[in-house]
mmCIF file as Biopython writes it, N, C-alpha, C and O atoms, coordinates in Angstrom:
data_model
#
loop_
_atom_site.group_PDB
_atom_site.id
_atom_site.type_symbol
_atom_site.label_atom_id
_atom_site.label_alt_id
_atom_site.label_comp_id
_atom_site.label_asym_id
_atom_site.label_entity_id
_atom_site.label_seq_id
_atom_site.pdbx_PDB_ins_code
_atom_site.Cartn_x
_atom_site.Cartn_y
_atom_site.Cartn_z
_atom_site.occupancy
_atom_site.B_iso_or_equiv
_atom_site.auth_seq_id
_atom_site.auth_asym_id
_atom_site.pdbx_PDB_model_num
ATOM 1   N N  . UNK A ? 1  ? 8.297  -9.305  -10.832 1.0 0.0 1  A 1 
ATOM 2   C CA . UNK A ? 1  ? 8.333  -11.003 -11.053 1.0 0.0 1  A 1 
ATOM 3   C C  . UNK A ? 1  ? 6.796  -10.918 -10.962 1.0 0.0 1  A 1 
ATOM 4   O O  . UNK A ? 1  ? 6.099  -10.051 -10.436 1.0 0.0 1  A 1 
ATOM 5   N N  . UNK A ? 2  ? 6.347  -12.390 -11.810 1.0 0.0 2  A 1 
ATOM 6   C CA . UNK A ? 2  ? 5.610  -12.194 -12.322 1.0 0.0 2  A 1 
ATOM 7   C C  . UNK A ? 2  ? 5.013  -14.221 -12.304 1.0 0.0 2  A 1 
ATOM 8   O O  . UNK A ? 2  ? 5.688  -14.972 -13.008 1.0 0.0 2  A 1 
ATOM 9   N N  . UNK A ? 3  ? 4.178  -14.654 -11.740 1.0 0.0 3  A 1 
ATOM 10  C CA . UNK A ? 3  ? 4.117  -15.877 -11.266 1.0 0.0 3  A 1 
ATOM 11  C C  . UNK A ? 3  ? 2.933  -16.707 -11.378 1.0 0.0 3  A 1 
ATOM 12  O O  . UNK A ? 3  ? 1.849  -16.194 -11.099 1.0 0.0 3  A 1 
ATOM 13  N N  . UNK A ? 4  ? 2.977  -17.708 -11.682 1.0 0.0 4  A 1 
ATOM 14  C CA . UNK A ? 4  ? 1.539  -18.537 -12.243 1.0 0.0 4  A 1 
ATOM 15  C C  . UNK A ? 4  ? 1.554  -20.530 -11.528 1.0 0.0 4  A 1 
ATOM 16  O O  . UNK A ? 4  ? 2.231  -21.500 -11.189 1.0 0.0 4  A 1 
ATOM 17  N N  . UNK A ? 5  ? 0.449  -20.049 -11.686 1.0 0.0 5  A 1 
ATOM 18  C CA . UNK A ? 5  ? 0.060  -22.214 -10.812 1.0 0.0 5  A 1 
ATOM 19  C C  . UNK A ? 5  ? -0.311 -22.565 -12.197 1.0 0.0 5  A 1 
ATOM 20  O O  . UNK A ? 5  ? -0.187 -21.903 -13.228 1.0 0.0 5  A 1 
ATOM 21  N N  . UNK A ? 6  ? -0.768 -23.688 -12.014 1.0 0.0 6  A 1 
ATOM 22  C CA . UNK A ? 6  ? -1.710 -24.784 -13.561 1.0 0.0 6  A 1 
ATOM 23  C C  . UNK A ? 6  ? -2.214 -25.775 -12.583 1.0 0.0 6  A 1 
ATOM 24  O O  . UNK A ? 6  ? -1.515 -25.972 -11.589 1.0 0.0 6  A 1 
ATOM 25  N N  . UNK A ? 7  ? -3.556 -26.565 -12.742 1.0 0.0 7  A 1 
ATOM 26  C CA . UNK A ? 7  ? -3.728 -27.788 -11.426 1.0 0.0 7  A 1 
ATOM 27  C C  . UNK A ? 7  ? -4.385 -28.088 -13.115 1.0 0.0 7  A 1 
ATOM 28  O O  . UNK A ? 7  ? -4.714 -27.372 -14.061 1.0 0.0 7  A 1 
ATOM 29  N N  . UNK A ? 8  ? -4.337 -29.780 -12.788 1.0 0.0 8  A 1 
ATOM 30  C CA . UNK A ? 8  ? -4.797 -30.847 -13.942 1.0 0.0 8  A 1 
ATOM 31  C C  . UNK A ? 8  ? -6.018 -30.967 -13.338 1.0 0.0 8  A 1 
ATOM 32  O O  . UNK A ? 8  ? -6.242 -30.771 -12.143 1.0 0.0 8  A 1 
ATOM 33  N N  . UNK A ? 9  ? -7.208 -31.457 -14.604 1.0 0.0 9  A 1 
ATOM 34  C CA . UNK A ? 9  ? -8.357 -31.910 -13.899 1.0 0.0 9  A 1 
ATOM 35  C C  . UNK A ? 9  ? -7.407 -33.455 -13.343 1.0 0.0 9  A 1 
ATOM 36  O O  . UNK A ? 9  ? -6.575 -34.131 -13.949 1.0 0.0 9  A 1 
ATOM 37  N N  . UNK A ? 10 ? -7.851 -33.555 -12.277 1.0 0.0 10 A 1 
ATOM 38  C CA . UNK A ? 10 ? -8.901 -34.536 -11.906 1.0 0.0 10 A 1 
ATOM 39  C C  . UNK A ? 10 ? -8.610 -36.171 -12.035 1.0 0.0 10 A 1 
ATOM 40  O O  . UNK A ? 10 ? -8.463 -37.057 -11.193 1.0 0.0 10 A 1 
ATOM 41  N N  . UNK A ? 11 ? -8.596 -36.147 -13.650 1.0 0.0 11 A 1 
ATOM 42  C CA . UNK A ? 11 ? -9.436 -36.584 -15.223 1.0 0.0 11 A 1 
ATOM 43  C C  . UNK A ? 11 ? -7.747 -37.494 -15.647 1.0 0.0 11 A 1 
ATOM 44  O O  . UNK A ? 11 ? -7.705 -38.607 -16.173 1.0 0.0 11 A 1 
ATOM 45  N N  . UNK A ? 12 ? -6.564 -36.694 -15.265 1.0 0.0 12 A 1 
ATOM 46  C CA . UNK A ? 12 ? -5.078 -36.604 -15.041 1.0 0.0 12 A 1 
ATOM 47  C C  . UNK A ? 12 ? -4.108 -37.110 -13.596 1.0 0.0 12 A 1 
ATOM 48  O O  . UNK A ? 12 ? -3.344 -36.483 -12.861 1.0 0.0 12 A 1 
ATOM 49  N N  . UNK A ? 13 ? -4.599 -38.647 -13.624 1.0 0.0 13 A 1 
ATOM 50  C CA . UNK A ? 13 ? -3.910 -39.031 -11.855 1.0 0.0 13 A 1 
ATOM 51  C C  . UNK A ? 13 ? -2.725 -38.501 -11.650 1.0 0.0 13 A 1 
ATOM 52  O O  . UNK A ? 13 ? -2.401 -37.861 -10.649 1.0 0.0 13 A 1 
ATOM 53  N N  . UNK A ? 14 ? -1.860 -38.818 -12.847 1.0 0.0 14 A 1 
ATOM 54  C CA . UNK A ? 14 ? 0.106  -38.630 -12.218 1.0 0.0 14 A 1 
ATOM 55  C C  . UNK A ? 14 ? 0.140  -37.347 -12.383 1.0 0.0 14 A 1 
ATOM 56  O O  . UNK A ? 14 ? 1.152  -36.723 -12.065 1.0 0.0 14 A 1 
ATOM 57  N N  . UNK A ? 15 ? -0.701 -36.868 -12.786 1.0 0.0 15 A 1 
ATOM 58  C CA . UNK A ? 15 ? -0.401 -34.936 -12.882 1.0 0.0 15 A 1 
ATOM 59  C C  . UNK A ? 15 ? -1.186 -33.725 -11.516 1.0 0.0 15 A 1 
ATOM 60  O O  . UNK A ? 15 ? -2.309 -33.719 -11.013 1.0 0.0 15 A 1 
ATOM 61  N N  . UNK A ? 16 ? -0.085 -32.911 -11.322 1.0 0.0 16 A 1 
ATOM 62  C CA . UNK A ? 16 ? -0.605 -32.263 -10.437 1.0 0.0 16 A 1 
ATOM 63  C C  . UNK A ? 16 ? -0.645 -31.135 -10.288 1.0 0.0 16 A 1 
ATOM 64  O O  . UNK A ? 16 ? -1.562 -30.437 -9.856  1.0 0.0 16 A 1 
ATOM 65  N N  . UNK A ? 17 ? 0.752  -30.763 -10.773 1.0 0.0 17 A 1 
ATOM 66  C CA . UNK A ? 17 ? 0.219  -28.835 -10.825 1.0 0.0 17 A 1 
ATOM 67  C C  . UNK A ? 17 ? 1.748  -28.696 -10.918 1.0 0.0 17 A 1 
ATOM 68  O O  . UNK A ? 17 ? 2.611  -29.387 -10.377 1.0 0.0 17 A 1 
ATOM 69  N N  . UNK A ? 18 ? 1.931  -27.150 -12.109 1.0 0.0 18 A 1 
ATOM 70  C CA . UNK A ? 18 ? 2.817  -26.938 -12.257 1.0 0.0 18 A 1 
ATOM 71  C C  . UNK A ? 18 ? 2.788  -25.881 -11.492 1.0 0.0 18 A 1 
ATOM 72  O O  . UNK A ? 18 ? 1.750  -25.510 -10.944 1.0 0.0 18 A 1 
ATOM 73  N N  . UNK A ? 19 ? 4.535  -24.950 -11.300 1.0 0.0 19 A 1 
ATOM 74  C CA . UNK A ? 19 ? 4.582  -23.885 -11.158 1.0 0.0 19 A 1 
ATOM 75  C C  . UNK A ? 19 ? 5.384  -23.007 -12.179 1.0 0.0 19 A 1 
ATOM 76  O O  . UNK A ? 19 ? 6.128  -23.678 -12.895 1.0 0.0 19 A 1 
ATOM 77  N N  . UNK A ? 20 ? 5.403  -21.389 -12.451 1.0 0.0 20 A 1 
ATOM 78  C CA . UNK A ? 20 ? 6.073  -21.054 -13.332 1.0 0.0 20 A 1 
ATOM 79  C C  . UNK A ? 20 ? 6.302  -19.291 -12.494 1.0 0.0 20 A 1 
ATOM 80  O O  . UNK A ? 20 ? 5.434  -18.420 -12.541 1.0 0.0 20 A 1 
ATOM 81  N N  . UNK A ? 21 ? 7.695  -19.130 -11.773 1.0 0.0 21 A 1 
ATOM 82  C CA . UNK A ? 21 ? 7.971  -17.953 -11.435 1.0 0.0 21 A 1 
ATOM 83  C C  . UNK A ? 21 ? 8.790  -17.238 -13.285 1.0 0.0 21 A 1 
ATOM 84  O O  . UNK A ? 21 ? 9.546  -17.955 -13.941 1.0 0.0 21 A 1 
ATOM 85  N N  . UNK A ? 22 ? 8.472  -16.097 -13.652 1.0 0.0 22 A 1 
ATOM 86  C CA . UNK A ? 22 ? 9.123  -14.992 -14.527 1.0 0.0 22 A 1 
ATOM 87  C C  . UNK A ? 22 ? 9.609  -13.271 -13.654 1.0 0.0 22 A 1 
ATOM 88  O O  . UNK A ? 22 ? 9.344  -12.590 -12.663 1.0 0.0 22 A 1 
ATOM 89  N N  . UNK A ? 23 ? 10.100 -13.282 -14.357 1.0 0.0 23 A 1 
ATOM 90  C CA . UNK A ? 23 ? 10.938 -11.272 -14.113 1.0 0.0 23 A 1 
ATOM 91  C C  . UNK A ? 23 ? 11.292 -11.036 -16.070 1.0 0.0 23 A 1 
ATOM 92  O O  . UNK A ? 23 ? 11.250 -11.679 -17.118 1.0 0.0 23 A 1 
ATOM 93  N N  . UNK A ? 24 ? 11.515 -10.133 -15.728 1.0 0.0 24 A 1 
ATOM 94  C CA . UNK A ? 24 ? 11.910 -9.540  -16.742 1.0 0.0 24 A 1 
ATOM 95  C C  . UNK A ? 24 ? 11.923 -8.133  -16.907 1.0 0.0 24 A 1 
ATOM 96  O O  . UNK A ? 24 ? 11.018 -7.505  -16.358 1.0 0.0 24 A 1 
ATOM 97  N N  . UNK A ? 25 ? 12.736 -7.548  -17.528 1.0 0.0 25 A 1 
ATOM 98  C CA . UNK A ? 25 ? 13.261 -6.241  -17.398 1.0 0.0 25 A 1 
ATOM 99  C C  . UNK A ? 25 ? 12.722 -5.279  -19.108 1.0 0.0 25 A 1 
ATOM 100 O O  . UNK A ? 25 ? 12.422 -5.839  -20.162 1.0 0.0 25 A 1 
ATOM 101 N N  . UNK A ? 26 ? 12.749 -4.098  -18.905 1.0 0.0 26 A 1 
ATOM 102 C CA . UNK A ? 26 ? 12.817 -2.856  -20.647 1.0 0.0 26 A 1 
ATOM 103 C C  . UNK A ? 26 ? 13.379 -2.800  -20.560 1.0 0.0 26 A 1 
ATOM 104 O O  . UNK A ? 26 ? 13.886 -2.508  -19.477 1.0 0.0 26 A 1 
ATOM 105 N N  . UNK A ? 27 ? 13.982 -3.015  -21.610 1.0 0.0 27 A 1 
ATOM 106 C CA . UNK A ? 27 ? 15.095 -1.679  -21.643 1.0 0.0 27 A 1 
ATOM 107 C C  . UNK A ? 27 ? 15.607 -1.068  -23.106 1.0 0.0 27 A 1 
ATOM 108 O O  . UNK A ? 27 ? 16.309 -1.536  -24.002 1.0 0.0 27 A 1 
ATOM 109 N N  . UNK A ? 28 ? 14.837 0.354   -22.895 1.0 0.0 28 A 1 
ATOM 110 C CA . UNK A ? 28 ? 15.028 0.782   -24.534 1.0 0.0 28 A 1 
ATOM 111 C C  . UNK A ? 28 ? 15.982 1.737   -25.130 1.0 0.0 28 A 1 
ATOM 112 O O  . UNK A ? 28 ? 16.306 2.911   -24.952 1.0 0.0 28 A 1 
ATOM 113 N N  . UNK A ? 29 ? 16.272 0.850   -25.836 1.0 0.0 29 A 1 
ATOM 114 C CA . UNK A ? 29 ? 17.448 1.065   -26.650 1.0 0.0 29 A 1 
ATOM 115 C C  . UNK A ? 29 ? 17.777 2.402   -27.207 1.0 0.0 29 A 1 
ATOM 116 O O  . UNK A ? 29 ? 18.825 2.974   -27.506 1.0 0.0 29 A 1 
ATOM 117 N N  . UNK A ? 30 ? 16.018 2.814   -27.254 1.0 0.0 30 A 1 
ATOM 118 C CA . UNK A ? 30 ? 16.021 4.379   -28.594 1.0 0.0 30 A 1 
ATOM 119 C C  . UNK A ? 30 ? 14.272 3.669   -29.109 1.0 0.0 30 A 1 
ATOM 120 O O  . UNK A ? 30 ? 13.540 2.702   -28.901 1.0 0.0 30 A 1 
ATOM 121 N N  . UNK A ? 31 ? 14.333 4.866   -29.833 1.0 0.0 31 A 1 
ATOM 122 C CA . UNK A ? 31 ? 12.849 5.085   -30.454 1.0 0.0 31 A 1 
ATOM 123 C C  . UNK A ? 31 ? 12.818 3.911   -31.052 1.0 0.0 31 A 1 
ATOM 124 O O  . UNK A ? 31 ? 11.647 3.637   -31.314 1.0 0.0 31 A 1 
ATOM 125 N N  . UNK A ? 32 ? 13.364 3.297   -31.305 1.0 0.0 32 A 1 
ATOM 126 C CA . UNK A ? 32 ? 12.601 2.343   -32.281 1.0 0.0 32 A 1 
ATOM 127 C C  . UNK A ? 32 ? 12.871 0.630   -31.351 1.0 0.0 32 A 1 
ATOM 128 O O  . UNK A ? 32 ? 11.916 -0.145  -31.385 1.0 0.0 32 A 1 
ATOM 129 N N  . UNK A ? 33 ? 14.221 0.161   -30.558 1.0 0.0 33 A 1 
ATOM 130 C CA . UNK A ? 33 ? 14.090 -0.704  -30.374 1.0 0.0 33 A 1 
ATOM 131 C C  . UNK A ? 33 ? 13.823 -0.461  -29.130 1.0 0.0 33 A 1 
ATOM 132 O O  . UNK A ? 33 ? 13.975 0.532   -28.418 1.0 0.0 33 A 1 
ATOM 133 N N  . UNK A ? 34 ? 13.182 -2.048  -28.876 1.0 0.0 34 A 1 
ATOM 134 C CA . UNK A ? 34 ? 13.330 -2.496  -26.884 1.0 0.0 34 A 1 
ATOM 135 C C  . UNK A ? 34 ? 14.077 -3.843  -27.183 1.0 0.0 34 A 1 
ATOM 136 O O  . UNK A ? 34 ? 13.896 -4.678  -28.069 1.0 0.0 34 A 1 
ATOM 137 N N  . UNK A ? 35 ? 15.139 -3.765  -25.967 1.0 0.0 35 A 1 
ATOM 138 C CA . UNK A ? 35 ? 15.357 -5.541  -25.330 1.0 0.0 35 A 1 
ATOM 139 C C  . UNK A ? 35 ? 14.818 -5.420  -24.213 1.0 0.0 35 A 1 
ATOM 140 O O  . UNK A ? 35 ? 14.919 -4.460  -23.449 1.0 0.0 35 A 1 
ATOM 141 N N  . UNK A ? 36 ? 13.945 -6.841  -23.998 1.0 0.0 36 A 1 
ATOM 142 C CA . UNK A ? 36 ? 13.142 -7.285  -22.583 1.0 0.0 36 A 1 
ATOM 143 C C  . UNK A ? 36 ? 13.873 -8.546  -22.462 1.0 0.0 36 A 1 
ATOM 144 O O  . UNK A ? 36 ? 13.511 -9.320  -23.348 1.0 0.0 36 A 1 
ATOM 145 N N  . UNK A ? 37 ? 15.020 -9.178  -21.476 1.0 0.0 37 A 1 
ATOM 146 C CA . UNK A ? 37 ? 15.186 -10.203 -21.086 1.0 0.0 37 A 1 
ATOM 147 C C  . UNK A ? 37 ? 14.380 -10.289 -20.162 1.0 0.0 37 A 1 
ATOM 148 O O  . UNK A ? 37 ? 13.731 -9.676  -19.315 1.0 0.0 37 A 1 
ATOM 149 N N  . UNK A ? 38 ? 14.703 -11.552 -20.731 1.0 0.0 38 A 1 
ATOM 150 C CA . UNK A ? 38 ? 13.384 -13.138 -20.036 1.0 0.0 38 A 1 
ATOM 151 C C  . UNK A ? 38 ? 13.794 -13.772 -18.996 1.0 0.0 38 A 1 
ATOM 152 O O  . UNK A ? 38 ? 14.919 -14.264 -19.082 1.0 0.0 38 A 1 
ATOM 153 N N  . UNK A ? 39 ? 13.101 -13.939 -17.834 1.0 0.0 39 A 1 
ATOM 154 C CA . UNK A ? 39 ? 13.821 -15.098 -17.036 1.0 0.0 39 A 1 
ATOM 155 C C  . UNK A ? 39 ? 12.985 -15.659 -16.444 1.0 0.0 39 A 1 
ATOM 156 O O  . UNK A ? 39 ? 12.287 -15.143 -15.571 1.0 0.0 39 A 1 
ATOM 157 N N  . UNK A ? 40 ? 12.935 -16.590 -16.755 1.0 0.0 40 A 1 
ATOM 158 C CA . UNK A ? 40 ? 11.869 -17.931 -16.575 1.0 0.0 40 A 1 
ATOM 159 C C  . UNK A ? 40 ? 12.091 -19.350 -15.518 1.0 0.0 40 A 1 
ATOM 160 O O  . UNK A ? 40 ? 12.610 -20.249 -16.178 1.0 0.0 40 A 1 
ATOM 161 N N  . UNK A ? 41 ? 11.856 -19.731 -14.195 1.0 0.0 41 A 1 
ATOM 162 C CA . UNK A ? 41 ? 11.769 -21.055 -13.521 1.0 0.0 41 A 1 
ATOM 163 C C  . UNK A ? 41 ? 10.700 -22.252 -13.206 1.0 0.0 41 A 1 
ATOM 164 O O  . UNK A ? 41 ? 10.156 -22.677 -12.187 1.0 0.0 41 A 1 
ATOM 165 N N  . UNK A ? 42 ? 10.682 -22.499 -14.252 1.0 0.0 42 A 1 
ATOM 166 C CA . UNK A ? 42 ? 9.061  -24.004 -14.156 1.0 0.0 42 A 1 
ATOM 167 C C  . UNK A ? 42 ? 9.935  -24.642 -12.666 1.0 0.0 42 A 1 
ATOM 168 O O  . UNK A ? 42 ? 11.083 -24.869 -12.284 1.0 0.0 42 A 1 
ATOM 169 N N  . UNK A ? 43 ? 8.425  -24.736 -12.152 1.0 0.0 43 A 1 
ATOM 170 C CA . UNK A ? 43 ? 8.657  -26.321 -11.163 1.0 0.0 43 A 1 
ATOM 171 C C  . UNK A ? 43 ? 8.076  -27.086 -11.817 1.0 0.0 43 A 1 
ATOM 172 O O  . UNK A ? 43 ? 7.649  -26.640 -12.883 1.0 0.0 43 A 1 
ATOM 173 N N  . UNK A ? 44 ? 7.786  -28.617 -11.477 1.0 0.0 44 A 1 
ATOM 174 C CA . UNK A ? 44 ? 7.054  -29.396 -12.303 1.0 0.0 44 A 1 
ATOM 175 C C  . UNK A ? 44 ? 6.455  -29.404 -13.523 1.0 0.0 44 A 1 
ATOM 176 O O  . UNK A ? 44 ? 5.376  -29.804 -13.961 1.0 0.0 44 A 1 
ATOM 177 N N  . UNK A ? 45 ? 7.775  -28.661 -14.132 1.0 0.0 45 A 1 
ATOM 178 C CA . UNK A ? 45 ? 7.118  -29.397 -15.649 1.0 0.0 45 A 1 
ATOM 179 C C  . UNK A ? 45 ? 5.835  -30.731 -16.190 1.0 0.0 45 A 1 
ATOM 180 O O  . UNK A ? 45 ? 5.811  -31.959 -16.114 1.0 0.0 45 A 1 
ATOM 181 N N  . UNK A ? 46 ? 4.945  -29.738 -16.703 1.0 0.0 46 A 1 
ATOM 182 C CA . UNK A ? 46 ? 4.144  -31.258 -17.034 1.0 0.0 46 A 1 
ATOM 183 C C  . UNK A ? 46 ? 3.295  -31.365 -16.406 1.0 0.0 46 A 1 
ATOM 184 O O  . UNK A ? 46 ? 2.144  -31.460 -16.833 1.0 0.0 46 A 1 
ATOM 185 N N  . UNK A ? 47 ? 3.896  -31.392 -14.222 1.0 0.0 47 A 1 
ATOM 186 C CA . UNK A ? 47 ? 2.791  -31.603 -13.534 1.0 0.0 47 A 1 
ATOM 187 C C  . UNK A ? 47 ? 2.841  -33.057 -13.325 1.0 0.0 47 A 1 
ATOM 188 O O  . UNK A ? 47 ? 1.814  -33.716 -13.487 1.0 0.0 47 A 1 
ATOM 189 N N  . UNK A ? 48 ? 3.859  -33.569 -13.005 1.0 0.0 48 A 1 
ATOM 190 C CA . UNK A ? 48 ? 4.414  -34.878 -14.009 1.0 0.0 48 A 1 
ATOM 191 C C  . UNK A ? 48 ? 4.758  -35.450 -12.409 1.0 0.0 48 A 1 
ATOM 192 O O  . UNK A ? 48 ? 4.213  -36.211 -11.609 1.0 0.0 48 A 1 
ATOM 193 N N  . UNK A ? 49 ? 6.466  -34.288 -12.469 1.0 0.0 49 A 1 
ATOM 194 C CA . UNK A ? 49 ? 7.359  -35.066 -11.084 1.0 0.0 49 A 1 
ATOM 195 C C  . UNK A ? 49 ? 8.656  -34.917 -11.987 1.0 0.0 49 A 1 
ATOM 196 O O  . UNK A ? 49 ? 9.722  -34.302 -12.021 1.0 0.0 49 A 1 
ATOM 197 N N  . UNK A ? 50 ? 7.845  -35.944 -12.769 1.0 0.0 50 A 1 
ATOM 198 C CA . UNK A ? 50 ? 9.058  -36.460 -14.341 1.0 0.0 50 A 1 
ATOM 199 C C  . UNK A ? 50 ? 9.939  -36.046 -14.935 1.0 0.0 50 A 1 
ATOM 200 O O  . UNK A ? 50 ? 10.711 -36.705 -15.632 1.0 0.0 50 A 1 
ATOM 201 N N  . UNK A ? 51 ? 9.958  -34.439 -14.672 1.0 0.0 51 A 1 
ATOM 202 C CA . UNK A ? 51 ? 10.966 -33.966 -15.344 1.0 0.0 51 A 1 
ATOM 203 C C  . UNK A ? 51 ? 11.754 -32.949 -14.743 1.0 0.0 51 A 1 
ATOM 204 O O  . UNK A ? 51 ? 11.325 -31.823 -14.491 1.0 0.0 51 A 1 
ATOM 205 N N  . UNK A ? 52 ? 12.814 -33.314 -14.531 1.0 0.0 52 A 1 
ATOM 206 C CA . UNK A ? 52 ? 13.624 -31.926 -13.750 1.0 0.0 52 A 1 
ATOM 207 C C  . UNK A ? 52 ? 13.085 -30.903 -14.546 1.0 0.0 52 A 1 
ATOM 208 O O  . UNK A ? 52 ? 12.834 -30.868 -15.750 1.0 0.0 52 A 1 
ATOM 209 N N  . UNK A ? 53 ? 12.854 -29.433 -12.951 1.0 0.0 53 A 1 
ATOM 210 C CA . UNK A ? 53 ? 13.140 -28.145 -13.241 1.0 0.0 53 A 1 
ATOM 211 C C  . UNK A ? 53 ? 13.715 -27.601 -13.401 1.0 0.0 53 A 1 
ATOM 212 O O  . UNK A ? 53 ? 14.783 -27.664 -12.792 1.0 0.0 53 A 1 
ATOM 213 N N  . UNK A ? 54 ? 13.414 -26.342 -14.619 1.0 0.0 54 A 1 
ATOM 214 C CA . UNK A ? 54 ? 13.888 -26.340 -16.012 1.0 0.0 54 A 1 
ATOM 215 C C  . UNK A ? 54 ? 13.867 -24.664 -15.623 1.0 0.0 54 A 1 
ATOM 216 O O  . UNK A ? 54 ? 12.854 -23.997 -15.413 1.0 0.0 54 A 1 
ATOM 217 N N  . UNK A ? 55 ? 15.404 -24.145 -15.589 1.0 0.0 55 A 1 
ATOM 218 C CA . UNK A ? 55 ? 15.546 -22.612 -15.473 1.0 0.0 55 A 1 
ATOM 219 C C  . UNK A ? 55 ? 15.580 -22.168 -17.475 1.0 0.0 55 A 1 
ATOM 220 O O  . UNK A ? 55 ? 16.262 -22.952 -18.136 1.0 0.0 55 A 1 
ATOM 221 N N  . UNK A ? 56 ? 14.956 -21.128 -18.188 1.0 0.0 56 A 1 
ATOM 222 C CA . UNK A ? 56 ? 14.514 -20.820 -18.823 1.0 0.0 56 A 1 
ATOM 223 C C  . UNK A ? 56 ? 15.421 -18.737 -19.054 1.0 0.0 56 A 1 
ATOM 224 O O  . UNK A ? 56 ? 15.157 -17.819 -18.277 1.0 0.0 56 A 1 
ATOM 225 N N  . UNK A ? 57 ? 16.110 -18.645 -19.922 1.0 0.0 57 A 1 
ATOM 226 C CA . UNK A ? 57 ? 16.429 -17.579 -20.573 1.0 0.0 57 A 1 
ATOM 227 C C  . UNK A ? 57 ? 16.522 -17.222 -21.676 1.0 0.0 57 A 1 
ATOM 228 O O  . UNK A ? 57 ? 16.765 -18.052 -22.553 1.0 0.0 57 A 1 
ATOM 229 N N  . UNK A ? 58 ? 16.283 -15.261 -22.113 1.0 0.0 58 A 1 
ATOM 230 C CA . UNK A ? 58 ? 16.034 -15.632 -23.215 1.0 0.0 58 A 1 
ATOM 231 C C  . UNK A ? 58 ? 15.320 -14.393 -23.697 1.0 0.0 58 A 1 
ATOM 232 O O  . UNK A ? 58 ? 14.196 -14.151 -23.258 1.0 0.0 58 A 1 
ATOM 233 N N  . UNK A ? 59 ? 15.911 -13.575 -24.588 1.0 0.0 59 A 1 
ATOM 234 C CA . UNK A ? 59 ? 15.876 -12.380 -24.942 1.0 0.0 59 A 1 
ATOM 235 C C  . UNK A ? 59 ? 13.929 -11.722 -25.661 1.0 0.0 59 A 1 
ATOM 236 O O  . UNK A ? 59 ? 13.208 -12.505 -26.278 1.0 0.0 59 A 1 
ATOM 237 N N  . UNK A ? 60 ? 13.551 -10.427 -25.402 1.0 0.0 60 A 1 
ATOM 238 C CA . UNK A ? 60 ? 12.353 -10.978 -26.173 1.0 0.0 60 A 1 
ATOM 239 C C  . UNK A ? 60 ? 12.874 -8.713  -27.193 1.0 0.0 60 A 1 
ATOM 240 O O  . UNK A ? 60 ? 13.442 -7.722  -26.736 1.0 0.0 60 A 1 
ATOM 241 N N  . UNK A ? 61 ? 12.377 -8.958  -28.256 1.0 0.0 61 A 1 
ATOM 242 C CA . UNK A ? 61 ? 12.951 -7.617  -29.080 1.0 0.0 61 A 1 
ATOM 243 C C  . UNK A ? 61 ? 11.707 -7.295  -29.506 1.0 0.0 61 A 1 
ATOM 244 O O  . UNK A ? 61 ? 11.177 -8.293  -29.994 1.0 0.0 61 A 1 
ATOM 245 N N  . UNK A ? 62 ? 10.953 -6.268  -29.538 1.0 0.0 62 A 1 
ATOM 246 C CA . UNK A ? 62 ? 10.883 -5.163  -29.634 1.0 0.0 62 A 1 
ATOM 247 C C  . UNK A ? 62 ? 11.417 -4.274  -30.854 1.0 0.0 62 A 1 
ATOM 248 O O  . UNK A ? 62 ? 12.563 -3.865  -30.668 1.0 0.0 62 A 1 
ATOM 249 N N  . UNK A ? 63 ? 10.690 -3.798  -32.344 1.0 0.0 63 A 1 
ATOM 250 C CA . UNK A ? 63 ? 11.092 -3.505  -33.283 1.0 0.0 63 A 1 
ATOM 251 C C  . UNK A ? 63 ? 9.660  -2.326  -34.044 1.0 0.0 63 A 1 
ATOM 252 O O  . UNK A ? 63 ? 8.852  -2.605  -34.929 1.0 0.0 63 A 1 
ATOM 253 N N  . UNK A ? 64 ? 9.818  -1.112  -33.314 1.0 0.0 64 A 1 
ATOM 254 C CA . UNK A ? 64 ? 8.325  -0.375  -34.255 1.0 0.0 64 A 1 
ATOM 255 C C  . UNK A ? 64 ? 9.338  0.543   -35.138 1.0 0.0 64 A 1 
ATOM 256 O O  . UNK A ? 64 ? 10.266 1.277   -34.798 1.0 0.0 64 A 1 
ATOM 257 N N  . UNK A ? 65 ? 8.756  0.187   -36.487 1.0 0.0 65 A 1 
ATOM 258 C CA . UNK A ? 65 ? 8.829  0.253   -37.497 1.0 0.0 65 A 1 
ATOM 259 C C  . UNK A ? 65 ? 7.931  2.164   -37.861 1.0 0.0 65 A 1 
ATOM 260 O O  . UNK A ? 65 ? 7.840  2.595   -39.011 1.0 0.0 65 A 1 
#
């Protein structure tokens, strides 16, 4: 699992922190194709608290030619 935090500059008084939790798995389909399912959860997007937390799900595809 990967995670990260962002702190915003004090010149932006309405913003504090944003936190991202991320996990992925590599699935080697064959010698040419890899699929990486990716899952991310973002806490306080934009650092303002005005946007609900968000769950992102998506695949990354790697093709070797």
